[in-house]
C-alpha positions in Angstrom: 1.8 88.3 61.7 2.8 84.7 61.9 3.2 82.8 58.6 0.4 80.4 57.9 0.9 76.7 58.1 0.6 76.5 54.3 3.4 79.1 53.9 5.7 77.1 56.1 5.1 73.9 54.2 5.3 75.5 50.8 8.6 77.2 51.7 9.9 73.9 53.1 9.2 71.8 50.0 10.1 74.2 47.2 13.3 73.2 45.4 15.7 75.8 43.9 17.9 75.1 41.0 21.5 75.9 41.7 23.3 76.8 38.4 26.6 78.1 39.8 28.4 78.7 43.1 27.2 82.0 44.6 29.5 84.7 45.9 30.9 84.4 49.4 28.8 85.1 52.4 31.1 88.0 53.4 30.4 89.8 50.1 26.6 89.5 50.3 24.5 90.5 53.3 21.2 88.6 53.6 18.4 88.1 56.1 19.1 86.7 59.5 19.0 82.9 59.5 16.1 81.1 61.1 16.4 77.3 61.6 13.6 74.9 60.8 12.7 74.7 64.5 12.5 78.5 64.8 10.1 78.7 61.9 8.1 75.8 63.3 7.8 77.4 66.7 6.9 80.9 65.2 4.0 79.2 63.4 2.7 77.9 66.7 3.7 74.3 65.9 0.8 74.2 63.4 2.5 71.4 61.5 2.2 69.2 64.6 -1.3 70.1 65.7 -3.2 67.3 67.2 -0.3 64.9 67.0 1.7 62.9 69.6 5.2 63.9 68.8 8.6 62.1 69.2 11.9 63.9 68.5 15.1 62.3 67.1 17.8 64.6 68.4 21.0 65.1 70.4 22.8 68.0 72.1 22.9 69.9 68.8 19.1 70.4 68.8 19.2 73.8 70.4 17.8 77.3 69.9 20.1 80.3 69.3 19.9 81.1 73.0 21.3 77.6 73.7 18.1 76.0 75.1 17.4 72.4 73.9 14.4 72.1 71.7 13.1 69.2 73.7 13.0 71.4 76.8 11.4 74.2 74.9 8.7 72.0 73.3 8.0 70.1 76.5 7.2 73.4 78.3 4.9 74.6 75.5 1.2 73.6 75.6 0.9 74.1 71.9 2.8 70.9 71.1 2.2 67.4 72.6 5.7 66.0 73.0 5.6 62.4 74.3 8.9 60.8 73.4 12.6 61.4 72.5 14.8 59.1 70.3 18.6 59.2 70.9 21.2 58.4 68.2 24.9 57.4 68.6 26.4 59.3 71.6 22.8 59.6 73.0 20.2 62.3 73.3 22.1 64.3 76.0 25.5 63.3 74.5 26.9 61.2 77.3 28.3 58.4 75.2 31.6 58.2 73.3 32.0 57.0 69.7 30.3 53.7 69.1 28.1 54.1 72.1 24.6 55.2 73.1 22.6 56.0 76.2 20.1 53.1 76.0 16.4 53.2 77.0 15.8 55.6 80.0 13.6 58.4 81.2 15.1 61.9 80.7 15.8 63.4 84.2 15.0 66.9 83.1 11.5 66.3 81.5 10.6 62.7 82.6 10.0 61.9 78.9 10.8 58.3 77.8 14.1 58.2 75.7 14.4 55.4 73.2 17.7 54.3 71.7 17.9 54.3 67.9 21.6 53.5 67.6 22.4 50.5 65.4 18.6 49.9 64.9 17.0 49.9 61.5 14.1 48.4 59.5 11.5 46.5 61.4 13.3 46.6 64.9 13.4 50.4 64.7 9.8 50.6 63.4 8.8 48.6 66.5 10.5 51.2 68.7 8.4 53.9 67.0 5.3 51.8 67.4 6.0 51.1 71.1 6.5 54.9 71.7 2.9 55.6 70.7 3.9 58.7 68.7 2.0 59.8 65.5 4.8 62.0 64.1 8.6 61.6 64.3 10.5 64.9 64.1 14.2 65.0 63.3 16.5 67.8 64.4 20.3 67.1 64.5 23.3 69.1 63.3 25.1 67.3 60.5 28.7 68.1 59.4 28.5 67.4 55.7 30.3 64.1 55.3 28.9 60.8 54.1 30.5 58.8 56.9 29.1 60.9 59.7 26.4 58.6 61.0 23.6 61.0 61.9 22.5 61.3 58.3 22.1 57.5 58.2 20.1 57.7 61.5 17.9 60.0 59.5 17.6 57.5 56.7 16.9 54.6 59.0 14.3 56.6 60.9 12.6 57.6 57.7 12.4 54.0 56.6 11.2 52.8 60.0 8.6 55.5 60.2 7.2 54.4 56.9 7.0 50.8 58.1 5.3 51.9 61.3 2.9 54.2 59.5 4.2 57.4 61.1 4.5 60.9 59.6 8.1 62.3 59.4 9.1 65.9 59.8 12.7 67.2 59.3 13.6 70.6 60.9 16.5 71.9 58.8 19.8 73.3 60.0 22.8 74.7 58.1 25.5 72.5 56.6 28.4 74.1 58.6 30.9 73.7 55.7 28.6 75.2 53.1 26.4 73.5 50.5 28.3 74.8 47.5 29.2 71.5 45.9 29.3 67.8 46.3 32.9 66.5 46.4 34.7 63.2 46.4 34.0 59.6 45.5 30.4 58.3 45.5 29.6 55.1 47.5 29.2 51.9 45.6 26.3 49.9 46.9 28.3 46.8 47.7 30.2 48.8 50.3 27.1 50.0 52.1 27.4 50.1 56.0 26.1 52.4 58.7 28.8 55.0 57.6 27.3 55.0 54.2 23.9 53.4 53.4 23.4 54.8 49.9 25.4 56.2 46.9 26.0 59.8 47.8 29.3 61.8 47.6 31.8 61.7 50.4 31.2 65.5 51.0 27.5 65.7 50.0 27.1 69.5 50.1 23.5 69.2 51.4 21.4 70.0 54.4 19.6 67.3 56.4 16.2 68.4 54.9 17.7 68.2 51.4 19.1 64.8 52.2 15.7 63.7 53.5 14.1 64.7 50.2 16.8 62.9 48.3 16.4 59.7 50.4 12.7 59.8 50.0 12.8 60.4 46.2 15.7 58.1 45.3 16.5 55.4 47.8 13.5 54.4 50.0 11.6 51.5 48.6 8.4 53.1 49.8 8.5 56.9 50.5 7.5 58.0 54.0 4.9 60.8 54.5 7.6 63.5 54.7 7.4 67.2 55.5 10.5 69.5 55.7 10.6 72.8 57.5 13.3 74.8 55.6 15.5 77.5 57.0 15.1 81.1 56.0 18.2 83.4 55.4 20.7 80.6 54.6 22.8 80.7 51.5 24.7 77.7 50.1 28.0 79.6 50.4 27.6 80.2 54.1 29.9 78.7 56.6 28.8 78.1 60.2 30.0 81.4 61.5 27.5 83.2 59.2 24.6 81.5 61.0 24.8 83.2 64.3 24.1 79.9 66.0 26.2 78.5 68.8 28.4 75.5 67.9 27.6 72.4 69.9 29.9 69.5 69.2 27.7 67.0 67.4 30.0 64.2 68.8 33.0 64.2 71.2 35.6 64.4 68.5 33.9 67.2 66.5 34.8 70.1 68.9 34.7 73.0 66.5 33.5 74.1 63.1 37.1 73.9 61.9 37.1 70.2 62.7 34.1 69.8 60.5 35.8 71.7 57.7 38.6 69.1 57.4 36.7 66.0 58.5 35.4 64.8 55.2 39.0 64.4 54.0 41.1 63.6 57.0 38.7 61.1 58.5 40.2 58.8 55.8 43.1 58.3 58.2 40.8 56.1 60.3 41.4 53.6 57.6 45.2 53.6 58.2 47.7 52.9 60.9 48.2 56.6 61.5 46.4 58.6 64.2 43.6 60.8 62.9 44.1 63.0 66.0 41.5 61.4 68.3 42.6 62.0 71.9 44.0 65.4 71.1 42.5 68.9 71.2 42.6 69.0 67.4 41.1 65.8 66.1 41.3 65.4 62.3 43.6 68.4 62.1 46.5 66.5 63.7 47.6 63.3 61.9 50.6 61.2 62.6 52.4 58.0 63.8 55.6 56.9 65.5 58.5 57.3 63.1 56.9 60.0 61.0 59.1 63.1 60.6 59.2 66.5 58.8 59.4 64.9 55.4 55.7 64.3 55.3 54.8 67.9 55.9 57.3 68.9 53.3 55.9 66.5 50.7 52.4 67.6 51.4 53.2 71.3 51.0 54.9 70.5 47.6 51.4 69.5 46.3 50.4 73.1 46.6 46.8 72.1 47.5 44.4 75.1 47.4 43.6 76.9 50.6 45.8 74.8 53.0 49.3 74.4 54.4 50.8 71.7 56.6 53.0 72.1 59.6 55.4 69.5 61.1 53.7 68.5 64.4 54.3 66.2 67.4 51.6 65.1 69.8 50.7 62.5 72.3 47.0 61.3 72.1 45.3 60.9 75.4 43.3 57.9 74.0 42.8 56.0 70.8 45.8 55.2 68.5 49.2 55.7 70.2 47.6 56.5 73.5 50.2 58.3 75.7 53.0 58.0 73.1 54.6 60.9 71.3 54.1 60.7 67.5 55.2 62.8 64.6 53.1 64.0 61.7 51.3 67.1 60.4 48.8 69.7 61.5 46.4 70.9 58.8 46.1 74.7 58.6 43.3 75.9 56.3 44.0 79.5 55.4 41.4 80.0 52.6 38.3 77.9 53.4 36.5 79.0 50.2 39.3 77.5 48.1 39.9 74.5 50.3 38.9 71.0 49.0 38.8 68.7 52.0 38.5 65.4 50.0 41.4 66.2 47.6 43.4 67.3 50.6 42.7 64.0 52.4 43.8 62.0 49.3 46.9 64.1 48.9 47.8 63.4 52.5 47.3 59.7 52.0 49.5 59.7 48.9 52.3 61.6 50.5 52.1 59.7 53.8 52.6 56.4 51.9 55.5 57.8 49.9 57.3 59.5 52.7 56.9 57.0 55.6 57.9 53.4 55.1 55.7 52.3 58.0 52.5 53.3 56.3 49.8 50.6 56.2 46.0 50.4 55.7 43.9 49.0 58.5 43.8 45.2 57.9 40.0 45.2 57.6 40.2 47.6 54.7 38.1 50.2 56.5 39.4 52.7 54.0 37.1 51.1 51.4 34.0 51.6 53.6 35.1 55.3 54.1 35.7 56.0 50.4 32.9 53.8 49.2 34.9 51.4 47.0 38.3 49.8 46.5 39.4 52.5 44.0 41.2 55.0 46.2 43.1 52.3 48.1 44.2 50.3 45.0 45.1 53.4 43.1 47.3 54.7 45.9 48.9 51.3 46.3 49.6 51.3 42.5 51.5 54.6 42.9 48.9 56.9 41.5 49.2 60.6 42.4 46.6 62.9 43.9 45.2 64.2 40.6 45.0 60.7 39.1 43.1 59.4 42.2 40.7 62.4 42.1 40.1 62.0 38.4 39.0 58.4 39.0 35.7 59.4 40.7 34.7 62.3 38.5 32.1 60.4 36.4 30.3 59.0 39.4 30.4 62.4 41.1 29.0 64.2 38.0 26.1 61.7 38.0 25.4 62.3 41.7 25.5 66.0 41.2 22.8 65.8 38.5 20.5 63.7 40.9 21.3 66.0 43.8 20.2 69.2 42.0 16.5 68.3 42.0 16.4 68.1 45.8 18.1 71.4 46.8 16.1 73.9 48.8 18.4 76.9 48.8 20.4 79.1 46.3 
């Protein structure tokens, strides 16, 4: 028997208190995971009954048999799908970082595709109004980092839907790096950009549905009519491989779940003159620059950071920083992902890079401050602070965020 519409909504909106980190997924069998879309479809799309629907999605919006949800919904008479909204990289994923696909008609379905990238507020509300939809549905795979832009597409679309008088529905998917804890510095509002609109932790430890609840409850001036369709069978300690879902790169430089595992820490190297590994087959796992030698890997290993080791590495990026030139640096090897702290690791790598390579420099636009959410990390490292001292500097802000976050969690 299909669950009733009331059952879906109730399950989607019930928050669970999380008192402590649960045991690992490997030690605890649980029900097979069903995504928010799977639960919505099993209920016959009752939540969307009588509505003209537009979907904010990208190539990650797929079923477990690798069909795109737009193609599935378009072919189903039980739902009236009339528009698609594409974020950065586009609905079908044809654009590189910092690009989108623009306004066009989807060749596969003929549906109008509207561009949301770099739009917010009233201009984005006008896009929703022009589309003629009644309900905006969001289904995109996040990777768990504050500066990954899809969660701010979510925020902007929620705000715009409220301005346009639209309903908003979020179909949940797993956080691929678990939802065990929030980690890292919390954004200070004066550093708000599209890589961080609101004060959340650098590794937020939430799913997109949980974030939507947080945004609606804490940050939107006027809340949007929001409904979330939760997953079943997901545990906060689950990594992506416990989901049984295929991995689709959410963006061109997020090729594997292992990339996502390190990203919330090593993306900080975007704020330096070192390569963050773009243009290689291991972005964010390979880091380096011309003139860097084995001493960096040695210094990083001396920190004895939990769950990770560093290998001296040489590589030649095919694009981005140091394109076509051989550089030296490190490869990040996570050997115990449950113990691994990506943000502490990223800071440790910054500290040791600055100490072991005389050519180290921050990007002149202080992009590092946008990534970390304040000047604190940069100025402390410049003043000679060690890894533990830098990490201690954000603990009060992080504790406050964790208290707020707890009220919006949906899973144990």
